[in-house]
Structure formats: C-alpha cells, structure tokens
ZAVOLO-717102 format. One record per atom (N, C-alpha, C, CB): x, y, z; residue number from 1; atom name. Coordinates in nm, 3 decimals, decimal comma. Glycine has a CB too. Layout:
<atoms>
X Y Z NUM CA
...
</atoms>
This chain:
<atoms>
22,540 25,139 -10,677 1 N
22,668 25,182 -10,628 1 CA
22,649 25,293 -10,525 1 C
22,757 25,229 -10,743 1 CB
22,572 25,393 -10,557 2 N
22,548 25,504 -10,466 2 CA
22,408 25,491 -10,407 2 C
22,564 25,640 -10,538 2 CB
22,380 25,379 -10,343 3 N
22,245 25,354 -10,294 3 CA
22,205 25,450 -10,182 3 C
22,233 25,211 -10,246 3 CB
22,299 25,492 -10,100 4 N
22,266 25,581 -9,989 4 CA
22,281 25,728 -10,023 4 C
22,352 25,548 -9,872 4 CB
22,335 25,758 -10,143 5 N
22,358 25,896 -10,182 5 CA
22,254 25,934 -10,287 5 C
22,503 25,916 -10,236 5 CB
22,187 26,045 -10,266 6 N
22,088 26,093 -10,362 6 CA
22,153 26,170 -10,475 6 C
21,985 26,179 -10,292 6 CB
22,069 26,226 -10,561 7 N
22,118 26,302 -10,675 7 CA
22,197 26,425 -10,629 7 C
22,002 26,345 -10,765 7 CB
22,150 26,492 -10,524 8 N
22,223 26,610 -10,475 8 CA
22,359 26,571 -10,417 8 C
22,140 26,683 -10,370 8 CB
22,367 26,456 -10,355 9 N
22,495 26,409 -10,301 9 CA
22,596 26,382 -10,412 9 C
22,475 26,283 -10,218 9 CB
22,550 26,319 -10,521 10 N
22,638 26,292 -10,634 10 CA
22,684 26,424 -10,696 10 C
22,567 26,204 -10,740 10 CB
22,593 26,519 -10,712 11 N
22,631 26,649 -10,768 11 CA
22,731 26,722 -10,679 11 C
22,507 26,736 -10,789 11 CB
22,714 26,711 -10,550 12 N
22,806 26,774 -10,456 12 CA
22,945 26,711 -10,467 12 C
22,753 26,762 -10,312 12 CB
22,951 26,580 -10,478 13 N
23,080 26,511 -10,493 13 CA
23,148 26,552 -10,622 13 C
23,061 26,357 -10,489 13 CB
23,071 26,561 -10,732 14 N
23,127 26,603 -10,860 14 CA
23,178 26,748 -10,854 14 C
23,022 26,589 -10,972 14 CB
23,105 26,834 -10,786 15 N
23,147 26,973 -10,772 15 CA
23,277 26,983 -10,692 15 C
23,036 27,055 -10,704 15 CB
23,288 26,907 -10,586 16 N
23,410 26,906 -10,505 16 CA
23,528 26,853 -10,586 16 C
23,391 26,821 -10,376 16 CB
23,504 26,746 -10,663 17 N
23,610 26,692 -10,748 17 CA
23,653 26,794 -10,852 17 C
23,563 26,563 -10,818 17 CB
23,558 26,866 -10,909 18 N
23,590 26,970 -11,008 18 CA
23,674 27,079 -10,945 18 C
23,461 27,030 -11,066 18 CB
23,641 27,118 -10,823 19 N
23,718 27,222 -10,755 19 CA
23,859 27,174 -10,717 19 C
23,643 27,268 -10,630 19 CB
23,870 27,048 -10,677 20 N
24,000 26,995 -10,635 20 CA
24,095 26,971 -10,752 20 C
23,981 26,866 -10,558 20 CB
24,044 26,912 -10,859 21 N
24,131 26,867 -10,967 21 CA
24,126 26,955 -11,091 21 C
24,095 26,727 -11,005 21 CB
24,024 27,035 -11,107 22 N
24,014 27,122 -11,223 22 CA
23,951 27,050 -11,341 22 C
24,152 27,175 -11,262 22 CB
23,902 27,125 -11,437 23 N
23,830 27,065 -11,550 23 CA
23,920 26,986 -11,645 23 C
23,760 27,171 -11,627 23 CB
24,049 27,016 -11,651 24 N
24,139 26,945 -11,741 24 CA
24,177 26,806 -11,689 24 C
24,265 27,027 -11,764 24 CB
24,181 26,792 -11,560 25 N
24,226 26,666 -11,499 25 CA
24,110 26,566 -11,479 25 C
24,292 26,695 -11,365 25 CB
23,986 26,611 -11,473 26 N
23,872 26,523 -11,446 26 CA
23,854 26,411 -11,549 26 C
23,746 26,604 -11,441 26 CB
23,863 26,436 -11,680 27 N
23,847 26,324 -11,775 27 CA
23,953 26,215 -11,757 27 C
23,854 26,376 -11,918 27 CB
24,076 26,259 -11,728 28 N
24,183 26,162 -11,705 28 CA
24,155 26,078 -11,579 28 C
24,320 26,234 -11,690 28 CB
24,107 26,142 -11,474 29 N
24,072 26,070 -11,352 29 CA
23,956 25,974 -11,375 29 C
24,037 26,169 -11,240 29 CB
23,860 26,017 -11,454 30 N
23,747 25,929 -11,487 30 CA
23,791 25,805 -11,563 30 C
23,643 26,006 -11,568 30 CB
23,880 25,824 -11,661 31 N
23,932 25,708 -11,737 31 CA
24,009 25,614 -11,645 31 C
24,022 25,755 -11,853 31 CB
24,092 25,670 -11,558 32 N
24,171 25,587 -11,465 32 CA
24,078 25,510 -11,372 32 C
24,268 25,675 -11,383 32 CB
23,973 25,577 -11,324 33 N
23,877 25,510 -11,236 33 CA
23,806 25,398 -11,311 33 C
23,774 25,611 -11,181 33 CB
23,767 25,424 -11,436 34 N
23,701 25,321 -11,518 34 CA
23,791 25,201 -11,542 34 C
23,658 25,380 -11,651 34 CB
23,918 25,226 -11,575 35 N
24,013 25,116 -11,596 35 CA
24,031 25,034 -11,468 35 C
24,148 25,171 -11,643 35 CB
24,044 25,104 -11,356 36 N
24,062 25,035 -11,227 36 CA
23,941 24,949 -11,195 36 C
24,086 25,137 -11,114 36 CB
23,823 25,003 -11,216 37 N
23,701 24,928 -11,189 37 CA
23,690 24,806 -11,280 37 C
23,578 25,018 -11,207 37 CB
23,724 24,822 -11,409 38 N
23,721 24,711 -11,504 38 CA
23,819 24,600 -11,463 38 C
23,753 24,762 -11,645 38 CB
23,941 24,639 -11,424 39 N
24,040 24,540 -11,380 39 CA
23,995 24,468 -11,253 39 C
24,176 24,607 -11,357 39 CB
23,935 24,542 -11,162 40 N
23,885 24,482 -11,039 40 CA
23,777 24,378 -11,069 40 C
23,831 24,590 -10,943 40 CB
23,684 24,414 -11,158 41 N
23,577 24,320 -11,194 41 CA
23,633 24,197 -11,263 41 C
23,476 24,388 -11,286 41 CB
23,732 24,216 -11,351 42 N
23,793 24,101 -11,419 42 CA
23,864 24,010 -11,319 42 C
23,893 24,150 -11,527 42 CB
23,934 24,071 -11,223 43 N
24,002 23,991 -11,121 43 CA
23,903 23,915 -11,034 43 C
24,088 24,080 -11,033 43 CB
23,794 23,981 -10,996 44 N
23,692 23,913 -10,916 44 CA
23,628 23,801 -10,995 44 C
23,584 24,013 -10,870 44 CB
23,605 23,822 -11,124 45 N
23,546 23,717 -11,209 45 CA
23,641 23,597 -11,219 45 C
23,515 23,774 -11,350 45 CB
23,772 23,624 -11,234 46 N
23,871 23,516 -11,240 46 CA
23,873 23,436 -11,110 46 C
24,010 23,572 -11,268 46 CB
23,866 23,505 -10,998 47 N
23,865 23,436 -10,869 47 CA
23,742 23,348 -10,856 47 C
23,871 23,537 -10,753 47 CB
23,626 23,401 -10,897 48 N
23,502 23,324 -10,890 48 CA
23,509 23,202 -10,982 48 C
23,381 23,411 -10,928 48 CB
23,568 23,218 -11,101 49 N
23,581 23,106 -11,194 49 CA
23,675 23,000 -11,136 49 C
23,633 23,154 -11,330 49 CB
23,784 23,045 -11,071 50 N
23,876 22,950 -11,008 50 CA
23,807 22,874 -10,896 50 C
24,000 23,024 -10,953 50 CB
23,729 22,942 -10,815 51 N
23,658 22,878 -10,705 51 CA
23,556 22,777 -10,759 51 C
23,588 22,982 -10,618 51 CB
23,488 22,812 -10,868 52 N
23,390 22,720 -10,927 52 CA
23,459 22,595 -10,979 52 C
23,313 22,789 -11,040 52 CB
23,575 22,610 -11,045 53 N
23,644 22,492 -11,097 53 CA
23,702 22,408 -10,984 53 C
23,755 22,534 -11,194 53 CB
23,752 22,472 -10,878 54 N
23,802 22,396 -10,763 54 CA
23,688 22,324 -10,693 54 C
23,875 22,489 -10,664 54 CB
23,576 22,391 -10,680 55 N
23,460 22,331 -10,613 55 CA
23,409 22,211 -10,689 55 C
23,349 22,434 -10,598 55 CB
23,405 22,218 -10,822 56 N
23,355 22,105 -10,899 56 CA
23,452 21,988 -10,894 56 C
23,330 22,145 -11,044 56 CB
23,584 22,015 -10,894 57 N
23,680 21,906 -10,885 57 CA
23,676 21,843 -10,746 57 C
23,822 21,954 -10,919 57 CB
23,653 21,923 -10,643 58 N
23,641 21,868 -10,507 58 CA
23,518 21,779 -10,497 58 C
23,634 21,981 -10,402 58 CB
23,409 21,822 -10,560 59 N
23,287 21,741 -10,559 59 CA
23,309 21,609 -10,631 59 C
23,170 21,818 -10,623 59 CB
23,382 21,614 -10,745 60 N
23,410 21,492 -10,819 60 CA
23,494 21,397 -10,736 60 C
23,480 21,525 -10,951 60 CB
23,596 21,449 -10,668 61 N
23,683 21,365 -10,585 61 CA
23,603 21,304 -10,470 61 C
23,802 21,446 -10,530 61 CB
23,520 21,384 -10,406 62 N
23,437 21,334 -10,295 62 CA
23,341 21,227 -10,345 62 C
23,359 21,449 -10,229 62 CB
23,286 21,247 -10,463 63 N
23,194 21,149 -10,521 63 CA
23,268 21,018 -10,550 63 C
23,129 21,204 -10,649 63 CB
23,390 21,029 -10,606 64 N
23,469 20,908 -10,636 64 CA
23,507 20,835 -10,507 64 C
23,596 20,945 -10,714 64 CB
23,543 20,909 -10,403 65 N
23,578 20,846 -10,276 65 CA
23,457 20,776 -10,215 65 C
23,634 20,950 -10,178 65 CB
23,342 20,840 -10,222 66 N
23,221 20,778 -10,169 66 CA
23,186 20,652 -10,247 66 C
23,103 20,877 -10,173 66 CB
23,204 20,658 -10,378 67 N
23,174 20,541 -10,461 67 CA
23,271 20,427 -10,430 67 C
23,182 20,577 -10,610 67 CB
23,398 20,458 -10,408 68 N
23,494 20,352 -10,377 68 CA
23,467 20,293 -10,240 68 C
23,637 20,407 -10,384 68 CB
23,425 20,373 -10,142 69 N
23,390 20,320 -10,011 69 CA
23,268 20,229 -10,020 69 C
23,363 20,434 -9,912 69 CB
23,171 20,270 -10,100 70 N
23,051 20,188 -10,117 70 CA
23,088 20,055 -10,181 70 C
22,946 20,262 -10,203 70 CB
23,174 20,059 -10,281 71 N
23,217 19,936 -10,348 71 CA
23,293 19,846 -10,252 71 C
23,302 19,968 -10,470 71 CB
23,383 19,903 -10,172 72 N
23,461 19,821 -10,079 72 CA
23,371 19,763 -9,970 72 C
23,575 19,905 -10,016 72 CB
23,269 19,835 -9,928 73 N
23,176 19,782 -9,828 73 CA
23,092 19,669 -9,886 73 C
23,086 19,893 -9,776 73 CB
23,061 19,678 -10,012 74 N
22,982 19,573 -10,075 74 CA
23,062 19,444 -10,090 74 C
22,931 19,619 -10,212 74 CB
23,195 19,454 -10,102 75 N
23,281 19,337 -10,120 75 CA
23,317 19,270 -9,989 75 C
23,406 19,377 -10,193 75 CB
23,297 19,336 -9,876 76 N
23,329 19,276 -9,747 76 CA
23,221 19,177 -9,707 76 C
23,345 19,386 -9,638 76 CB
23,263 19,068 -9,641 77 N
23,161 18,975 -9,592 77 CA
23,085 19,038 -9,475 77 C
23,227 18,840 -9,547 77 CB
22,963 18,998 -9,453 78 N
22,887 19,056 -9,343 78 CA
22,950 19,024 -9,208 78 C
22,742 19,006 -9,346 78 CB
22,949 19,115 -9,117 79 N
23,007 19,095 -8,985 79 CA
22,898 19,048 -8,890 79 C
23,074 19,224 -8,932 79 CB
22,939 18,963 -8,801 80 N
22,846 18,913 -8,698 80 CA
22,869 18,986 -8,569 80 C
22,861 18,760 -8,677 80 CB
22,765 19,016 -8,501 81 N
22,775 19,080 -8,370 81 CA
22,799 18,973 -8,265 81 C
22,646 19,162 -8,338 81 CB
22,878 19,003 -8,163 82 N
22,899 18,906 -8,056 82 CA
22,769 18,886 -7,978 82 C
23,013 18,951 -7,961 82 CB
22,751 18,764 -7,931 83 N
22,629 18,730 -7,854 83 CA
22,635 18,777 -7,714 83 C
22,606 18,582 -7,854 83 CB
</atoms>
C-alpha cells in the first residue's frame, strides 16, 4: 500500500493526523477507514465475480453458436465452383 513511502514517511503522516484530529478522534477515524476499505474490497470482489460469470456465459453462448454453425455446414451439400 505504501510502497513509495518509508517508515519515516508513515510516522510523519501519523504525527500530522494526530495533530489535526487529536488523540480522541483517531481511533474513530481508523475504524471508519477500515470499514470503508472493507466495503470497497467487497464491492470490487462482487464486480469481479459478476464479470467472471458474464464471461463464462458469453463463452458458453459463443461455443454453442460455433457448434450450431459447424452442424449447419455439415448438413449443407457441397458447393461447386464455376468453371
């Protein structure tokens, strides 16, 4: 998450947050941030699951269409080319 920020950067951010919000408000902000992050992850997971189910049904439909085209081509008499 903080790949570009070192340990001193994280400590500096925490110190600034402590100064801005005070020690009484920080736990509440942390819980709110955790809940928001959890909801975001759940929403992203739902979207990915929806895309996976749509993708598999699209593949099934494409496979059925290809199979029906193959079957219809097999039932057609061979065509002759003009001389």
